[in-house]
VEXFILO-55422 format. One record per atom (N, C-alpha, C): residue in three letters; atom name; y, z, x. Coordinates in steps of 0.1 Angstrom, whole numbers, plus 5000, padded with zeros to 4 digits. Layout:
+--------+-------+------+------+------+
! residu ! atome !   yy !   zz !   xx !
+--------+-------+------+------+------+
!    ALA !    CA !    Y !    Z !    X !
...
+--------+-------+------+------+------+
***
This chain:
+--------+-------+------+------+------+
! residu ! atome !   yy !   zz !   xx !
+--------+-------+------+------+------+
!    MET !     N ! 7344 ! 0605 ! 4356 !
!    MET !    CA ! 7345 ! 0605 ! 4342 !
!    MET !     C ! 7332 ! 0610 ! 4335 !
!    THR !     N ! 7334 ! 0617 ! 4325 !
!    THR !    CA ! 7322 ! 0622 ! 4317 !
!    THR !     C ! 7314 ! 0610 ! 4313 !
!    LYS !     N ! 7301 ! 0611 ! 4312 !
!    LYS !    CA ! 7293 ! 0600 ! 4307 !
!    LYS !     C ! 7297 ! 0596 ! 4293 !
!    PHE !     N ! 7297 ! 0583 ! 4292 !
!    PHE !    CA ! 7302 ! 0577 ! 4279 !
!    PHE !     C ! 7294 ! 0582 ! 4267 !
!    GLY !     N ! 7281 ! 0583 ! 4268 !
!    GLY !    CA ! 7273 ! 0588 ! 4257 !
!    GLY !     C ! 7277 ! 0602 ! 4252 !
!    GLU !     N ! 7282 ! 0611 ! 4262 !
!    GLU !    CA ! 7286 ! 0624 ! 4258 !
!    GLU !     C ! 7300 ! 0623 ! 4251 !
!    LEU !     N ! 7308 ! 0613 ! 4254 !
!    LEU !    CA ! 7321 ! 0612 ! 4248 !
!    LEU !     C ! 7319 ! 0608 ! 4233 !
!    ILE !     N ! 7310 ! 0599 ! 4230 !
!    ILE !    CA ! 7309 ! 0593 ! 4217 !
!    ILE !     C ! 7299 ! 0600 ! 4208 !
!    ASN !     N ! 7290 ! 0608 ! 4213 !
!    ASN !    CA ! 7279 ! 0614 ! 4205 !
!    ASN !     C ! 7284 ! 0627 ! 4200 !
!    VAL !     N ! 7295 ! 0627 ! 4192 !
!    VAL !    CA ! 7300 ! 0639 ! 4186 !
!    VAL !     C ! 7302 ! 0636 ! 4171 !
!    GLU !     N ! 7304 ! 0647 ! 4163 !
!    GLU !    CA ! 7305 ! 0645 ! 4148 !
!    GLU !     C ! 7319 ! 0640 ! 4145 !
!    LYS !     N ! 7329 ! 0643 ! 4153 !
!    LYS !    CA ! 7343 ! 0638 ! 4150 !
!    LYS !     C ! 7343 ! 0623 ! 4154 !
!    PRO !     N ! 7352 ! 0615 ! 4146 !
!    PRO !    CA ! 7354 ! 0602 ! 4151 !
!    PRO !     C ! 7361 ! 0601 ! 4164 !
!    VAL !     N ! 7357 ! 0591 ! 4172 !
!    VAL !    CA ! 7363 ! 0590 ! 4185 !
!    VAL !     C ! 7370 ! 0576 ! 4186 !
!    LEU !     N ! 7383 ! 0575 ! 4187 !
!    LEU !    CA ! 7390 ! 0562 ! 4189 !
!    LEU !     C ! 7391 ! 0560 ! 4204 !
!    ILE !     N ! 7386 ! 0548 ! 4208 !
!    ILE !    CA ! 7387 ! 0545 ! 4222 !
!    ILE !     C ! 7396 ! 0532 ! 4224 !
!    ASP !     N ! 7405 ! 0533 ! 4233 !
!    ASP !    CA ! 7413 ! 0522 ! 4237 !
!    ASP !     C ! 7409 ! 0517 ! 4250 !
!    PHE !     N ! 7403 ! 0505 ! 4251 !
!    PHE !    CA ! 7400 ! 0499 ! 4264 !
!    PHE !     C ! 7412 ! 0491 ! 4268 !
!    TYR !     N ! 7418 ! 0494 ! 4279 !
!    TYR !    CA ! 7431 ! 0487 ! 4282 !
!    TYR !     C ! 7430 ! 0483 ! 4297 !
!    PHE !     N ! 7439 ! 0474 ! 4300 !
!    PHE !    CA ! 7441 ! 0470 ! 4314 !
!    PHE !     C ! 7456 ! 0472 ! 4317 !
!    ASP !     N ! 7459 ! 0477 ! 4329 !
!    ASP !    CA ! 7473 ! 0482 ! 4332 !
!    ASP !     C ! 7483 ! 0471 ! 4333 !
!    TRP !     N ! 7480 ! 0459 ! 4335 !
!    TRP !    CA ! 7491 ! 0449 ! 4337 !
!    TRP !     C ! 7499 ! 0446 ! 4324 !
!    SER !     N ! 7493 ! 0450 ! 4313 !
!    SER !    CA ! 7500 ! 0447 ! 4300 !
!    SER !     C ! 7511 ! 0457 ! 4298 !
!    ASP !     N ! 7518 ! 0455 ! 4287 !
!    ASP !    CA ! 7529 ! 0464 ! 4283 !
!    ASP !     C ! 7523 ! 0476 ! 4277 !
!    ASP !     N ! 7518 ! 0485 ! 4286 !
!    ASP !    CA ! 7510 ! 0496 ! 4282 !
!    ASP !     C ! 7518 ! 0508 ! 4277 !
!    GLU !     N ! 7531 ! 0508 ! 4280 !
!    GLU !    CA ! 7540 ! 0519 ! 4275 !
!    GLU !     C ! 7540 ! 0520 ! 4260 !
!    ASN !     N ! 7542 ! 0508 ! 4254 !
!    ASN !    CA ! 7542 ! 0508 ! 4239 !
!    ASN !     C ! 7529 ! 0512 ! 4233 !
!    ASN !     N ! 7518 ! 0508 ! 4239 !
!    ASN !    CA ! 7504 ! 0512 ! 4235 !
!    ASN !     C ! 7502 ! 0527 ! 4237 !
!    LEU !     N ! 7507 ! 0532 ! 4248 !
!    LEU !    CA ! 7506 ! 0547 ! 4250 !
!    LEU !     C ! 7513 ! 0555 ! 4239 !
!    ASP !     N ! 7525 ! 0550 ! 4236 !
!    ASP !    CA ! 7532 ! 0557 ! 4225 !
!    ASP !     C ! 7525 ! 0556 ! 4212 !
!    THR !     N ! 7519 ! 0545 ! 4209 !
!    THR !    CA ! 7511 ! 0543 ! 4197 !
!    THR !     C ! 7499 ! 0553 ! 4197 !
!    LEU !     N ! 7492 ! 0554 ! 4208 !
!    LEU !    CA ! 7481 ! 0563 ! 4208 !
!    LEU !     C ! 7485 ! 0578 ! 4207 !
!    LYS !     N ! 7497 ! 0581 ! 4213 !
!    LYS !    CA ! 7502 ! 0595 ! 4211 !
!    LYS !     C ! 7505 ! 0598 ! 4197 !
!    ASP !     N ! 7510 ! 0588 ! 4190 !
!    ASP !    CA ! 7513 ! 0590 ! 4175 !
!    ASP !     C ! 7500 ! 0592 ! 4167 !
!    VAL !     N ! 7490 ! 0584 ! 4171 !
!    VAL !    CA ! 7477 ! 0585 ! 4164 !
!    VAL !     C ! 7471 ! 0599 ! 4167 !
!    ALA !     N ! 7471 ! 0603 ! 4179 !
!    ALA !    CA ! 7465 ! 0616 ! 4183 !
!    ALA !     C ! 7472 ! 0627 ! 4176 !
!    ALA !     N ! 7486 ! 0627 ! 4175 !
!    ALA !    CA ! 7494 ! 0637 ! 4169 !
!    ALA !     C ! 7491 ! 0638 ! 4154 !
!    ALA !     N ! 7489 ! 0626 ! 4148 !
!    ALA !    CA ! 7487 ! 0626 ! 4133 !
!    ALA !     C ! 7473 ! 0631 ! 4130 !
!    LEU !     N ! 7463 ! 0628 ! 4138 !
!    LEU !    CA ! 7449 ! 0632 ! 4135 !
!    LEU !     C ! 7446 ! 0646 ! 4139 !
!    GLY !     N ! 7454 ! 0651 ! 4149 !
!    GLY !    CA ! 7451 ! 0665 ! 4154 !
!    GLY !     C ! 7437 ! 0667 ! 4159 !
!    ASP !     N ! 7431 ! 0678 ! 4155 !
!    ASP !    CA ! 7417 ! 0680 ! 4160 !
!    ASP !     C ! 7406 ! 0674 ! 4151 !
!    LYS !     N ! 7410 ! 0665 ! 4142 !
!    LYS !    CA ! 7400 ! 0659 ! 4133 !
!    LYS !     C ! 7393 ! 0647 ! 4140 !
!    ALA !     N ! 7399 ! 0642 ! 4151 !
!    ALA !    CA ! 7393 ! 0631 ! 4159 !
!    ALA !     C ! 7397 ! 0632 ! 4173 !
!    LYS !     N ! 7390 ! 0624 ! 4182 !
!    LYS !    CA ! 7394 ! 0623 ! 4196 !
!    LYS !     C ! 7400 ! 0609 ! 4198 !
!    VAL !     N ! 7410 ! 0609 ! 4207 !
!    VAL !    CA ! 7416 ! 0596 ! 4211 !
!    VAL !     C ! 7415 ! 0595 ! 4226 !
!    ILE !     N ! 7409 ! 0584 ! 4231 !
!    ILE !    CA ! 7406 ! 0583 ! 4245 !
!    ILE !     C ! 7411 ! 0569 ! 4250 !
!    LYS !     N ! 7417 ! 0568 ! 4261 !
!    LYS !    CA ! 7420 ! 0556 ! 4268 !
!    LYS !     C ! 7411 ! 0554 ! 4280 !
!    ILE !     N ! 7405 ! 0542 ! 4281 !
!    ILE !    CA ! 7396 ! 0539 ! 4292 !
!    ILE !     C ! 7402 ! 0526 ! 4299 !
!    ASP !     N ! 7405 ! 0527 ! 4312 !
!    ASP !    CA ! 7409 ! 0516 ! 4320 !
!    ASP !     C ! 7398 ! 0506 ! 4322 !
!    ILE !     N ! 7399 ! 0494 ! 4318 !
!    ILE !    CA ! 7389 ! 0484 ! 4320 !
!    ILE !     C ! 7385 ! 0482 ! 4335 !
!    LYS !     N ! 7395 ! 0481 ! 4343 !
!    LYS !    CA ! 7393 ! 0478 ! 4357 !
!    LYS !     C ! 7386 ! 0490 ! 4364 !
!    LYS !     N ! 7389 ! 0502 ! 4360 !
!    LYS !    CA ! 7383 ! 0514 ! 4367 !
!    LYS !     C ! 7369 ! 0516 ! 4361 !
!    ASN !     N ! 7366 ! 0510 ! 4350 !
!    ASN !    CA ! 7353 ! 0512 ! 4344 !
!    ASN !     C ! 7346 ! 0498 ! 4340 !
!    GLU !     N ! 7346 ! 0490 ! 4350 !
!    GLU !    CA ! 7341 ! 0476 ! 4348 !
!    GLU !     C ! 7327 ! 0475 ! 4342 !
!    ILE !     N ! 7318 ! 0483 ! 4347 !
!    ILE !    CA ! 7304 ! 0483 ! 4342 !
!    ILE !     C ! 7303 ! 0486 ! 4328 !
!    LEU !     N ! 7310 ! 0497 ! 4324 !
!    LEU !    CA ! 7311 ! 0501 ! 4310 !
!    LEU !     C ! 7317 ! 0490 ! 4301 !
!    ALA !     N ! 7328 ! 0484 ! 4306 !
!    ALA !    CA ! 7335 ! 0474 ! 4298 !
!    ALA !     C ! 7326 ! 0461 ! 4297 !
!    GLU !     N ! 7318 ! 0458 ! 4307 !
!    GLU !    CA ! 7309 ! 0447 ! 4307 !
!    GLU !     C ! 7297 ! 0450 ! 4297 !
!    THR !     N ! 7292 ! 0462 ! 4298 !
!    THR !    CA ! 7281 ! 0466 ! 4289 !
!    THR !     C ! 7285 ! 0465 ! 4274 !
!    LEU !     N ! 7298 ! 0469 ! 4271 !
!    LEU !    CA ! 7302 ! 0469 ! 4257 !
!    LEU !     C ! 7309 ! 0455 ! 4254 !
!    ARG !     N ! 7308 ! 0446 ! 4263 !
!    ARG !    CA ! 7314 ! 0432 ! 4261 !
!    ARG !     C ! 7329 ! 0432 ! 4258 !
!    VAL !     N ! 7336 ! 0441 ! 4264 !
!    VAL !    CA ! 7351 ! 0441 ! 4262 !
!    VAL !     C ! 7357 ! 0429 ! 4269 !
!    LYS !     N ! 7362 ! 0420 ! 4262 !
!    LYS !    CA ! 7368 ! 0408 ! 4268 !
!    LYS !     C ! 7383 ! 0408 ! 4266 !
!    GLY !     N ! 7389 ! 0414 ! 4256 !
!    GLY !    CA ! 7403 ! 0414 ! 4254 !
!    GLY !     C ! 7410 ! 0427 ! 4257 !
!    ASN !     N ! 7423 ! 0426 ! 4258 !
!    ASN !    CA ! 7431 ! 0437 ! 4261 !
!    ASN !     C ! 7443 ! 0439 ! 4251 !
!    PRO !     N ! 7443 ! 0449 ! 4244 !
!    PRO !    CA ! 7434 ! 0461 ! 4244 !
!    PRO !     C ! 7423 ! 0458 ! 4234 !
!    THR !     N ! 7412 ! 0465 ! 4236 !
!    THR !    CA ! 7401 ! 0465 ! 4226 !
!    THR !     C ! 7399 ! 0480 ! 4221 !
!    PHE !     N ! 7400 ! 0481 ! 4208 !
!    PHE !    CA ! 7398 ! 0494 ! 4202 !
!    PHE !     C ! 7384 ! 0496 ! 4196 !
!    MET !     N ! 7378 ! 0508 ! 4197 !
!    MET !    CA ! 7366 ! 0510 ! 4190 !
!    MET !     C ! 7366 ! 0524 ! 4184 !
!    ILE !     N ! 7359 ! 0526 ! 4173 !
!    ILE !    CA ! 7357 ! 0539 ! 4167 !
!    ILE !     C ! 7342 ! 0542 ! 4167 !
!    TYR !     N ! 7339 ! 0553 ! 4173 !
!    TYR !    CA ! 7325 ! 0558 ! 4173 !
!    TYR !     C ! 7324 ! 0571 ! 4165 !
!    LYS !     N ! 7313 ! 0574 ! 4159 !
!    LYS !    CA ! 7310 ! 0586 ! 4153 !
!    LYS !     C ! 7295 ! 0589 ! 4154 !
!    ASN !     N ! 7291 ! 0600 ! 4159 !
!    ASN !    CA ! 7277 ! 0604 ! 4161 !
!    ASN !     C ! 7270 ! 0593 ! 4170 !
!    GLY !     N ! 7277 ! 0588 ! 4179 !
!    GLY !    CA ! 7271 ! 0579 ! 4189 !
!    GLY !     C ! 7270 ! 0565 ! 4184 !
!    GLU !     N ! 7275 ! 0562 ! 4172 !
!    GLU !    CA ! 7274 ! 0549 ! 4166 !
!    GLU !     C ! 7287 ! 0542 ! 4165 !
!    MET !     N ! 7288 ! 0529 ! 4169 !
!    MET !    CA ! 7301 ! 0522 ! 4167 !
!    MET !     C ! 7303 ! 0519 ! 4153 !
!    LYS !     N ! 7315 ! 0523 ! 4147 !
!    LYS !    CA ! 7318 ! 0521 ! 4133 !
!    LYS !     C ! 7328 ! 0510 ! 4131 !
!    TRP !     N ! 7336 ! 0507 ! 4141 !
!    TRP !    CA ! 7346 ! 0497 ! 4140 !
!    TRP !     C ! 7351 ! 0492 ! 4154 !
!    ARG !     N ! 7355 ! 0480 ! 4155 !
!    ARG !    CA ! 7359 ! 0474 ! 4167 !
!    ARG !     C ! 7369 ! 0463 ! 4165 !
!    GLN !     N ! 7380 ! 0462 ! 4173 !
!    GLN !    CA ! 7390 ! 0452 ! 4171 !
!    GLN !     C ! 7397 ! 0450 ! 4184 !
!    THR !     N ! 7399 ! 0437 ! 4188 !
!    THR !    CA ! 7406 ! 0434 ! 4200 !
!    THR !     C ! 7420 ! 0429 ! 4196 !
!    GLY !     N ! 7430 ! 0434 ! 4203 !
!    GLY !    CA ! 7444 ! 0430 ! 4200 !
!    GLY !     C ! 7452 ! 0443 ! 4196 !
!    GLU !     N ! 7465 ! 0441 ! 4197 !
!    GLU !    CA ! 7474 ! 0452 ! 4194 !
!    GLU !     C ! 7472 ! 0457 ! 4179 !
!    GLN !     N ! 7473 ! 0470 ! 4178 !
!    GLN !    CA ! 7472 ! 0476 ! 4164 !
!    GLN !     C ! 7484 ! 0486 ! 4163 !
!    ASP !     N ! 7490 ! 0488 ! 4152 !
!    ASP !    CA ! 7500 ! 0498 ! 4150 !
!    ASP !     C ! 7494 ! 0511 ! 4147 !
!    ALA !     N ! 7502 ! 0522 ! 4149 !
!    ALA !    CA ! 7497 ! 0536 ! 4147 !
!    ALA !     C ! 7492 ! 0538 ! 4133 !
!    ASN !     N ! 7499 ! 0534 ! 4123 !
!    ASN !    CA ! 7494 ! 0536 ! 4109 !
!    ASN !     C ! 7481 ! 0530 ! 4106 !
!    THR !     N ! 7479 ! 0518 ! 4111 !
!    THR !    CA ! 7466 ! 0511 ! 4109 !
!    THR !     C ! 7455 ! 0519 ! 4116 !
!    LEU !     N ! 7457 ! 0523 ! 4128 !
!    LEU !    CA ! 7447 ! 0531 ! 4135 !
!    LEU !     C ! 7444 ! 0544 ! 4129 !
!    ILE !     N ! 7454 ! 0551 ! 4124 !
!    ILE !    CA ! 7453 ! 0564 ! 4117 !
!    ILE !     C ! 7444 ! 0562 ! 4105 !
!    GLY !     N ! 7447 ! 0552 ! 4097 !
!    GLY !    CA ! 7440 ! 0549 ! 4085 !
!    GLY !     C ! 7425 ! 0546 ! 4087 !
!    LEU !     N ! 7423 ! 0538 ! 4098 !
!    LEU !    CA ! 7409 ! 0535 ! 4101 !
!    LEU !     C ! 7401 ! 0547 ! 4105 !
!    VAL !     N ! 7407 ! 0555 ! 4114 !
!    VAL !    CA ! 7400 ! 0567 ! 4119 !
!    VAL !     C ! 7397 ! 0577 ! 4107 !
!    GLN !     N ! 7407 ! 0578 ! 4098 !
!    GLN !    CA ! 7406 ! 0588 ! 4087 !
!    GLN !     C ! 7394 ! 0584 ! 4078 !
!    GLN !     N ! 7390 ! 0571 ! 4078 !
!    GLN !    CA ! 7378 ! 0568 ! 4070 !
!    GLN !     C ! 7365 ! 0575 ! 4074 !
!    TYR !     N ! 7365 ! 0579 ! 4087 !
!    TYR !    CA ! 7353 ! 0585 ! 4093 !
!    TYR !     C ! 7354 ! 0600 ! 4095 !
!    VAL !     N ! 7365 ! 0606 ! 4091 !
!    VAL !    CA ! 7367 ! 0620 ! 4093 !
!    VAL !     C ! 7358 ! 0628 ! 4083 !
+--------+-------+------+------+------+
***
């Protein structure tokens, strides 16, 4: 995986979904696809598996599943643990476009 710093140190907002596979991930995947489609090239949408990236998750203190974060220019702008609907996520990311 690309270094995390390279992923988040961009001018576009980056929405990251830290997830763990045992959950009902299919619904979450559909939500992220809707968010990505609505935002187009104005933002990046990334999923990161907590178990496959344990050190990163621990470093960022990811405790819940899912945990969403928005970064812009390498700085965390927003963070929330728990399910979010597509419209909420789209609105949040658009604040940083």
